[in-house]
N, C-alpha and C positions, 0 to 999 in steps of 0.2 A: 623575591620578588621587590623588596625596596630598590636593589641595585638596578633592575631591570625598569622601574618606574623613574628613577633618578636618571638614568640615561636617558630614557624616551623624554623626559622633560627638558634635558639639556640639549638634546639634538631633534627637537620636535619637528623642525623644518626639512631635516634629512628624512626624518620618518614619513612627513607627509608627502614629499615628492617622491619618495619610493611607492607609497601606497597611490599616488596620483597616476604614475607610470602605469602601476598594476591594472588600476582601472580602465586606462587609455586602451591598454592591450586588450583587456577584457572585453571591452566595447566592441573593438575590431575583430576579435576572434569568437566572440560567442555566437555569432549566427552561422559560422562553419562547423560547431560542435554537432550538429545534429546529422551533417554529412558524414561525419566519423563513426555514428552510430550504425547499428545492424539490428533489424528486427528478427524475431524468432528467438529459439532456444536450443541450446545444444547440452546434451547429457548421455552417460552411458546406460542405454536402455535398449530393449529389443526394437520397440516402435520407432525410437529415434534412428535407429541403424537401418530399419525398412524402410523409413519415410526418406532418408538421404538416397537410397537406391531408387525409389520409385520417384522421386523429385527428377533426379539424374536422367530417366528414361521416360517418364510419362507426366511430368510437370505438376500440375494443379491436381492430379488424383489423390493426393494426400488430404486436400481440402474436403470438408464437408460439402455434399452435392446439394445443388437447388433441384428441386422435384416440381415435376409438373404432371397432375393427374388429368386423364381424359376419361370423362363418363359419356359414354356413347348414347344414341337415342333409343328408346324403348325397342326391344326386339331385335337389337344388332348387337353383334358380338366381334371380337378382333380377329375372328377366324374367317370372316366374310370376305370373300375376294375385294369387293368394292372397299371395304374399311381399309383391307391390307394396303391399297392402291392409296387411299387418303394418307395413310399413316406414313407411307415411302415417300409421297410428295411432301409431307410437312418436315421429313429429315432432310431432304433437299433444300427447302426453304430455310431451314434454322442453318444448315451448312453455308448457303449463300449469305444470310443475313449476318450470322456470327460465326465466320470461319475458323476463329481461334479456339472456340469452345470444343470440349470433349463430350460428346454424347453419347448417351446408352440406352437403346429403346428396343421395343418389340418387335418394330420392323427391320432393325438392323441385326438382331440376334435370334429373333424367332423362340426366344426363351419365355417359357411360362411364369418365370420368377416376376416378370414384369406384367403379367396380367392378373387382374382383381377378380372379384366374386363373378363365377357364372360367367366368365370371359367379357362381361359388359364393359370393363374399364382397363386401363393401362397406364404404367407409369413410365415416365422418362427420366432419367438421370443426368444431370449437366454439371460438367466440372468446369473450373477455370483454367486457362492455357498454362499458367506456371504456378510452382508450389509459394505459398505465402499470400496468394490472392483469393478472393473470394467471388462468388456469385451473388450478386447484389439484387435488391428487389427490382430496380429498374429492368435488368437484364430478365428476370422472371416474367415482369408484366409484358415484356416484348414477345417473349416466347407464347405467354397465355393468348396473346391477341392472334399471333400466327397460328396458334393449334385451333382456335376458335374458326378463323377463316378457313384453316385447310380441312377440317373434319365436320361437316354440315351437321347441323343441330345438336352437337355435342355440348356437353358442359365441362367447363375446363376451370381447375384450380391450380395453384402454385403454393409452396412453402419452401422453407429451408431455414436452418438455424441462423444465418446471417439475417435473413428478411425478418424471422421472428424477434431477434434480438434488436434490430433497429425499431421495432414497435414498442419497446420497453420505455423509450425516451419521449418526453412532452416538451423539450426545450432543445431542439435541435440548432439553434443558432449560437449555443455557448462554446467559447473557445478558450483556452488555457490562459491567454493573455488577459482577455476579459475577466476571468475567474480571479486571477492573482491582482489584478487592479482593484477589484471589489475587495479582495482581501486586505490589500496595503491600504486602502481608504478607511475600512473598519478599525485596521491596527493603528491608523494616525488618530482616529476619533479616540480609542482608548488610551492612546499615549497622552494626548491633549489632556484628557481627564486627569491622568496620574501626575503629571508636570505642571499644568496648568501654565506653561511659556513655552518658547520656542525650542526648548530641549525636547520637546517632542518629536523633533525631527531627526534629531542624532540618532536614535537607535535605527530608523529607517534607513538614514543614509549609510550607517555601519553595516546593514544587511546588504543592502545592494551591493556595496563594495566587496563583502564576504562571498556573495552569489556569484559575483563576476569572476572572483579569484578561484571559486570552485569549479566554474565553468573552464577556466584555463587550465586546472589541473585534470580534469575529465580529459580535455583535449589531449593533453600530454600524455596520459595513461594510455590512450588508444594506439599509441606508436610503442608503449612500453610491455604493456599486458599481451601475452601470448594470444594469437588469433583463436586457440580454442576455447578462450573467456571472452567473446566480443560483449561490448557494452551495448546493452538494449536501449532504444530512446526512451523507454520509461524512467531509465537512470537519470536523465536530466531533469525531469520534472520533480522526481524524488530530491534531487540536490537542491533544487530551487526551492522546494517546499520546506523540507528539513533545515535546510541553511537559513532560510529567512526566520523560522522559528528560533532556533539557537541562537544567531546572531542578536535578536531582538531581547531574547531572555538575558543574554550575558551583557549587553549594554544596559539594560535596564537595571541590572542589579549593581553595577558598577557606577552608573550616573546618581543612581538614588543613595548610595553609600557617599558618594562625593557631596552630595547637598547636604546630607547629616553633618559631614564633617566640616563644612562650611558653615552651618549653622551653629556649630558648636564652637565657633571662633576661629579656626585654623586659616591662616593664610591660603591662598589659592594653590602653590605648589606644594604645601605642606598636606592640604586637604586632597590632592590627588595622588600624593604617595601613600599616605593613610588608606584612603579607599581601595588603592591598588593591593595595598598589604591584606587587609582584610577581606574585601570581596573579590580581589584578583585571586587569593588563594582558593577560594570557592569556586571560581571558574575555571581554574586549572584542574581542580579534581573533577569537578564535573564534566569537562571537556575531554579528559583522558578516559573517564569511565565511560562516557557516550561514544568515544572514538573506538574503544577496545571492544564494546559490546556490539556495534556495528559491524565492526571486522570479522567478528566471530560467525557472521552469517557466510564467509568463506567455506565452512566446513559442510554447506549444503551442495553436492555436486551438480548444481544446475546452474548454467552459464549466467541467468537473468539474476539470479540470487547472488552468486558470487560477484558479479559486476557491481551490484548494489552494496555488497560487505568491503569491497575494495575501496570504492569510491567513498562509503561511510567512513573510513579512516580518516578521511581528509576534510569530511564536512565540519564535525564538533572542532577538529584543531584548526580549521582554518577561522572560523567563529572566533575561537580563543585567541589566536595570533591577531586579530583584529582588535579585540576587546582587550588586549593587553598591551598593544603598541600606538596604534592610530587613536583610538579613543582618548586614552590619557595625553597624546600630545594635542588635540583639539580642545580638551577640557583645560589644559594648562596654558592655551593660549587665548580662547576666546569663550570659555564656558561661562565665566560670569555673566559676559554681555548676551550670551543665548538664553540664560536663566530669567527672562523678562516675559511677560508683565510679573511672573511669579505669584500667579493666584492661588498657589498651593503651597502649604510649607512642608519641607521634610525634616525639622529639627524636633518634631514633636510624634510621640507615639499615637497609633490611631486609637481613638476611643473606642469604635465598634470592636476591632480585633484585641484591644485589651480585654473589654468586658467578655467577649466569647471566649477566650483563652481562658479566663477565670471561672466561667461557668461551666466550661468543659471540664475542666480540673477538679472542681466542686463535684461534678456528676460523671466522673472519670468511668467507673464502672458501667454504668447505663449508656453512655456515649461509646464505649467500646462494644457493649453487646449490639447495639443498634447498627453501628456501623460495619462489624462484622456480619451481623446477622443480612444486611443489604448486600454486601459483596458476595457473602456466601450463597444467598440465594440466587444472585444473579449467575455466579460460577456453577450452580447446579444447572442452570439452563444451557450453560455453555457444554455442559456435558453430552447434550444431544445435537451437538452441531453436525452438520452433515457436509463434509469439504468434498465438492465435486461440482461438476457443472448443472445447471438449471435444466430441468425439462423442458420440451418445445412449448407444454402447454403453460408452464410458469413463465414462459419469455414474454407471451402475449395471449389475452384471453378475447381480444376483439380485433377486427380488421379483416383484410383478405386474406393475409398469410396463416391468420388463426383459422380462418374458414378452411384453408388449403389442407392444415393439418387435420382437421376434422373429416373431412373428404379424403384423405390419405387412410384414416382409420376406417372409416365406414366401408372403403372399397377392399379392405382386408389385407392391405399391405403393412399396417401397423406403423407406430411412431418410431421404431428403429431405423426405418428407411432414412429417418434424418441424419443418422450416424453410420450410414453404410460404410463398412470396414473394407479397404483396398488390401489385396494380397499380391505380392509380386512373386510369381512363379518363375524362375530362372531358366526352366526348361518348357518352351510352348506346349510340347506334347502331353505334358503332366496335367495341363489346365483342366482338361474334362473329368480326370479323375478326381482332383481336387474338388471341383464342382459337386460330382456325384456324392463325394464323401461328405461334404458340408450340408448337401440337403437331407442328409440323414439325422443331423443335429437337431434336437428340440429346441434349443434356443435361438435357432437360426431359422428364419422364415423359408428363405431360399438363396441360391447363389447362382451367378452369371458370370460367364466370360464373354466380355466384349469382343466384338469383330472388327476387322478394318486394320489398316496399318497402323492408325495411331495408337492402338491397342496391341500392337506386336512390335517390338523393338529388340534389335540384337539377339533374336532367338528366345526372346522371354515373352511373357503373357501377363496379363492381369487377370485376378478373378475379384469380384465384387460380391461380398457377403451380406445379405440385408437381416441384421439380426431382429429377433422379436421385439427387443427392448432397446432403449437408447444407451449406447455405452458411454460411460463416463459420467452418468447421472446417478442419483441415488435408486432409480429403477433399473438400472443396467443388468442386474442381476449377472449370471455367469456366461453371457453370450460371449465376451471377448475371449475369458479363459477357456471356453469350449472351443471356440475357434483355433485358438493357439494350440490346443492338444491335438486337434483333428488333423490341420494341415501336416505336410512331410515336412522333415528339418530342414530341407533347402528353401522352402516358401518362407516369405518374410511378411508377418502381418504389420501393417502400418495404419497410418491415418491420423490427423489430428486428435479425434478423441481417444484414441488407445494411446498416443503419446502424453495426453493430459492425464491418464490413469497412471501412466509410468512416472510422471513428473511428481504427483501426489504422492506415489509410495516413497520415491526416492526423498522428497523434500522432507516429508515428515518421518521418515526414519532416520533422518540425520538430526532432528529437532532436540530430542534428548541431550544429544551431545552437545549442540550448540547452546541450550539452555543451561548445561552444567558450565560450560566455559564462561558465558556470561555472567551467571551467579557467582562464580570463584573469583573473577577478575574484579567484579564490583565489590563483592566482599572485603577483598584484600585492598584495594584503593580506599574506600569507606574508613576501613579499619585504621588505615594509615592518616586519612586525612582527618577523621572525628575522634581518634585515639581511643577508640571503644571496641568491644566485640559483640556487646549485644546490639548496638544500634544498627550496625552494617546488617547483622543476620534479621532483625526488623525490617529494615528497607528491602532487603531482597524478598523476603516472603510477602510483604505487603505489596510490593511491586509486581510480583507474579499474581499475587489475587487479585490486584486491581486489573491487571491485562485479562485474566480469566472472567472477570465481571463484565469488562467491555466486550468480550466475546459473546456472553450472554445477551447483552443488548442489540449486538448485529443479528444474532440468533432470533430474537423475538421480533426486531421489526423485518428483515429481509427474509429471514428461513420461514417465520411463522406468520410475517404479513401484518404484525400489529401497527397500525398507522401509516402502513408503507402507500394505501392508495390517497390519504388524505395529502402526504408529503409529495409524492411524484406520480400519482394517477396511475399506479400499475399494480399488479397482483403480486403475492408472496412468490418468491424464487424457488423455495423448499430445498435450497443449498447455499451453500457460500462459496465463492470462487476459490481456487487452489491457493493462489499467492496471498489473499488478502490476510489471514490469520497470522502468516509469517512475517510480512511487512507490519502489520500493526504491532507485532511483538517487538520488531526490532526499533520502530519508531517510539512506541509508548514506554519502552523501558528506559530509553535514552532521556528522553522528556520527564519522565516521572523521578528519574534520578536528580535531573537539574532541581526540580522543586525541592525534593528531600534535601540536598547538599544546602540549598538556600536558607532554608528553614534550620536545619541542625547546625549549621556553621555559627549561626547566630545564638541559637541555644546554648551551643558548647562556649561560646566566648562570654556571654553573662554568666554561665554556670562556673567558669574558671575565675569570675570575678566575686560572684556573690556565695557560691558554694551552695547554692540551693536550686534542686531540680525544678521545682514549680517555679520559681522566680526566673529561671532561664527560659522555661516554656513561654510564660506571660511575655517577657521582653522578645524573644525571639519571633512569637507569632505576631505580636503587635507590630513588629518593625518589618516584616516580610509577609504579613497577610494580604496586605493590598497590592504589594508586588506580585504575589504569585498568582492571585486571582487575575489580576491585570494580564498578566503573561499568558494567563490560560485564556482569557477572552480573547486577546490578539490570534492566537493560534486558532480558536474556534472561528472567529469571522474569515480567516484564510481559508481553512478546511471546509467550513459551511458552504462558501462560495464555489469550490470545487465539487460539491455533491450535486450541483445542477448539471454536470457534465453528461453528455448524450452517451454514456457507457455505465453498463451496471456495475462492472467491477469497480470503476473510478468511485462511483456512488458509495458502493458497499465500504470501500476503503476510507473516503472522506467522512462518511457518516460515523464510522467506527472510530477513528482518530480524534474527531472532534468531540463524539461523546465520552472518548476514554480521557482525553486530556482534561474536560471538565469534571468528570466524576472523580480523577485522581486528585486534581487540585482542591476540589470543595470537601469531598466526603473522606478521602485519605489523608490529605496533607494538613485539612483545617480541622478535622474531627479526630480520627482515628491517630494520627501521629501525635497530638497532645495528649490525647487520653491514656494512650499507651506507655509514651514516655514518663508520665505522671505515676501511672501504676507501677512501674519497673523501678521508679526511685533512683536509689544510689547506684543500684544493679547497672544502670546505663553506662556508667563510667569506669567499669572494672576491665583493666586490662592485665594480661600476664606479666611477669616482672620482666622477661626478656623483651617482650614488645615495649615495655615501658622506656626501653632505652632509645626507642627512635627520636631522630632529632626533632626537637621542637622547633617551631616557626620562630624567628627573631622577632623582637618587638620592633615597633616603629619609632623611630628616632623622637625626641622631644616628649612632652608630656602627653598622656593619652586622658581625655576629658572623661569626666565620669558620664557612663553611658546607661545609668539608670533610667528607668521611665521616667520622664519629666511631667509636670504638671499637665494634665489633659486639657487641651482647649481644642475646639472645632470638633467637627465630626465627620469620620469618614464612613 
């Protein structure tokens, strides 16, 4: 590390020019990255295979349908000739107004599957023209108006998963750019409070350069990674968010240590080298750990997750590279001038965190019991997590589409129609037999084989099974499994809800392997970095408990609805989106390890000098307490701003990450960590004889100042 920092200081102009070139190219290329990304998910599952075949022949039949229910005037039924004529005219009107839609109706099929109680109502299913598209509420509104005009005296309602989902948001004008700008403004305020000088701008500048470099890497990876693992557009935003957080964290650590070295009397160049030696080592350990932890996501055989895992290998490593090259180059050249007006000193330990750590040590048993009790309680709540899609009634409880859902149930169609299951039948002649077989299944309300050329392609046909309950939700029951058992082997059962069920099964089937790899890599790297066996084991277990506790918070708020109406004006979802727990794990495990390394590296450093565990804890926490809490606040600002997004999944993820970062920084790192390290005493530093031969980091050249806690002045 000393050799690297010395080289950077000597060649700072070259380093600055290289990163300037990277930044310029990044600004030019970044807008093109989104064009290289592909929506959708690929995996090896029955539903994905079926959807590929359905999309090839029948386009948007893989999507969830839009639904229109028509309640006839009293005394009329769909079987009356006049009503049939009106419904046929409605079909013609829809075909003329929306020629690309794929419609299934009683008028076109004559199927009683689309007839409600006593024949007094009927259901129309509408699909988008192409796979990956939806039927939005605006189209349903047009169909509703057309039905009212075509069927005199009728009462018409419309609904659908997409339309109901749009009703969960109250802030429809939020954009990713706006949310990131709000997060950046919040980060700048916290950094200004931390440094009290223009140095507050430096971590943000490093973060912007890091994120641009990461966008370049994603762009390059889209040409390198096989087409079987496309990068989803979500990767771009995850990279930006995680890159912002990690870059600011690493810059905070190094700049803060540089200021300490300057306050201890070192010349600027020596202060840069000393800061790089001490803090740079922690950044390297943290960056490698976070990179490999995110890369472990590739064991999940789902393209979305693998794309995040591949790009995740470069997120912490890029942030580390910027922090170890460009940052020291800037500090060595203009650091002292940026540290103005210097309204906050970095040469003194925090009075608040010193007093806090001493109090925790005095009451370490009680602190450990309270901390573990809170985490254990929340982790217990997490065991009730329902990883599935929200039910229709959970998506919206008011508005025209919620009223449409209630009408759907009242007419006897059931909410399962929201997730009607498309079935590809390769031989069209088999379709009637498939319909007859499905009609006998208790968990299927009815089945219908649509007519017309758009539903018969290449000798094949489609069958639509209307399940009793909503597939893919917590109320889905056995409908999907029963349909798969009933249809002949040649028929392919698809649909987006069925694929979501498969994605959940595949994703969490690989979760134990992923967690085991992350835990093993983290343990080995921390054992090397901290020269301890107990501290890495504690870190892994506490991280896992912290993530589980965060799951509990998400369950309380979103699944159970605690405070959800006050925050977003919506009802409990009754479930958690498939990818939210997985992405939370990857993000929080990496960020939590950052904080762990930041604190324990200072504790270890102080212990090496004083040979006292408690003294090491006091110095480590007093020097890093404000740093860690500030880094957590910065991330919370960015994540909280994203929670205003007009998307329930983004809200769940943003809230979970913000709550998890704050919970980990405050409860785990500032309460449980010092309490448990103090309880373990000298056992913290035990290392087997063979491991003791691992190379120790070389000392910084020149005398190292006494870093015992100085006289306390000022209050943090």
